[in-house]
N, C-alpha and C positions, 0 to 999 in steps of 0.2 A: 816356271817363268810365265808371268801373266802378260797377255798381249790383247787388250780389249779391242783394238782396231782390227787385228787379224780375226779375232773371234766374231766380231760383228760382220765382217765381209763374208766369211765362210757361211755364217748363219743366214745372211741375206741371200746368198746364192742358193742354199738349200731351200729356203722359204720360197723364193721365186720359182724354182724348179718344181716344188711340191704344188704350188698354185697352178702352174702351167699344166701339170699332169693330173690335176684334180685329186691329189692325194694328201691334202693338207692335214686332215685329222689323223690319218694313218701315220704320217710322218711325225706329227706331234706326239702321238702315243709312243712311237719308237724312240724319239729323242728323250722323252720323260723316262723311258725304261733305261736308256743309256746313263742318264743323270742319276737315277736311283741306284743302278749297279755300281757306279763310280762312288757314290756317297756311302753305300753300305759296305763296299769292299775296297778299303784303302789300298790293298795289295794290287788290285786291278789298275788303279790310277798310277801306282808306283811303277808297274810294268810298262804302262804306256809312256811315262815320262823318262824312263831309263835310257840314257844315251848308249849304254853298253849292249843292250839287247837289239839284235838286228831286226829289220822291218819284217822279214818273212816269219820270224818267231813271234813278233807282236801280232801279225795277221793271224797266225795259228791260234794264239791265245784268245784273240777276239772271236774267232770262229768257234772255239771250244766253249767260251763263256756264253755267247749269244745264240749259237746254233742257228736255227731257222726262225727265230722269234722276230726278226726284223723284216720289213718289206724290202723288195728288191731295190727300190730307190735309196733307202737309208743304208742298206748293206753296201751298195755301190759307193755311196758317199763316204762311209767309214773306210772302205778299201782305198779310195782316193786319198783320204787323209793319211793313211799309213804309207802309201806310195810316195806322197809328197813330203813325208817327214813331219807332218803336223798333228800326229796322233796325241802328242803331249798336250795339245790344246783342246782335246775332245770335250772335257768337262766345261770349259769356258764357252766353247762353241754351242754346246747343248743349252746352256743357260741363256746365252745371247739369242738363240733361236726361240726359246720359250718367251723371252721378253718381246721379241719382234712379233711373234704370233699374237701376244696380248695386245700390242699396239695396233696390229692389223684388224683384229676383231673388236677393238675398243673395250677391252676388259681391264678394269682397274682392280688392284689388290687392296683390300682393307684388312688390317691386322688388329684384332681385338685381344687384349690381354686382360684377364680377370684373375681374382684370387681363387675363385671356385668356378666350376663349369656353369654356364648359363643355360636357361631354358630355350626351347625353340621359338617361343613367342618373342623373347628378347632379341634373338638372332634375326627374326623376321623384321622387327622394328628397326634394327640397326641397318639391315639391308635396304629397307625402304628409304630411310633417311639418307643413306650413303648414295643410293641411286639418284635421288632428287638433287643432292648436293653436287654430284659428279656429272651433271648434264646428261642424265639418262644413259650413261655408259653401263655396260654390264658390270656387276660387282662380284668379285671372288672374295669370300670371307675366310680368313685364316684365323683360327682360334688358338690361343695359347693360355695355359693356366700357370700362373706364377704366384704362389702363396706369399712371396716376399712383398707384394704390393699391399698386403693386409686386407684391403677392401676397395671398392670402387672399380674403376677400369682405366685402361690406357688404350686409346684408339689412334691408329696411324693410317692416314689416307694421303696418297701422293707424297708430297713432302711436308705434310702438316702432321703435328702431333698434338693430341688433346689428352692431357694427363689429369684425370679426375680420381686419382688414387689416394688412399689414406696415407701411404708412404710419402707422397709429395707434400701433403698437408703437414705431416709431422716434421719433414725436413724444413718446410717454410717456418714453422714455429721455432724449431731449433735455431735457425738462422737469425730470427728476431731476438731470441734470448742471447745469442752470441754478440749481437750488436749492442744489446743492453742500452737502448736509447732512453729508457726511463730513468735509469740511475744517473746517466750523464747530464740529464736536465735538472736533477736535484742539487747538484754541486754548484 
C-alpha cells in the first residue's frame, strides 16, 4: 500500500535528524543501501510488507540482512519503523529521503537515453548545458541505452522531455501517412 504523505513525513524526520547530528552523507549512503537491498531482493520487501509476520521476526530479518552495515542513526530509525508498524513503507520512505536530499542539496536529475553508449566528451557537454539550463544546480546524469530508439537521443530534465530520436521521427512520418492529407486534396 503506497502512502506518499507518510513516506514524506518519515523521510523529512530522518533528514532533519541527520542534518542536526551532522550525519547527512552517512545516512544517505545507508538509505541508498536499504533501497538497493529492497530492489534487488523482492523477498526482503515481501517480508517487510507481510501482515502475518510479527514485528520481532521482521526486526530479526532486518538485523540478519543488514548486520552492522548501517550507522547507529539509521539503524535506530529502521527499528522505530518496525516498532511503529511502518516497515512496509521502508522502500517508499527511502526513496522520499533521497528525493528530499536532492532538493536540499539542489541536485537535479537528468536522464539521457541513447541507442548506443555515448562518449565522455558528449556526457560532459550535456552536463554543461544542463547545468546552465537548470540555474547552476548540480546535475546528476543517469544514462540509459535503449536500441529501440534507433538513433538520436531522449533527454529528460525536471518535467521536460526533449525527444530527438529516430523512432519519434519515424512515428511522425507514419502519422502523416495515416492522415493522408495529400490524397484528400486531390479529390
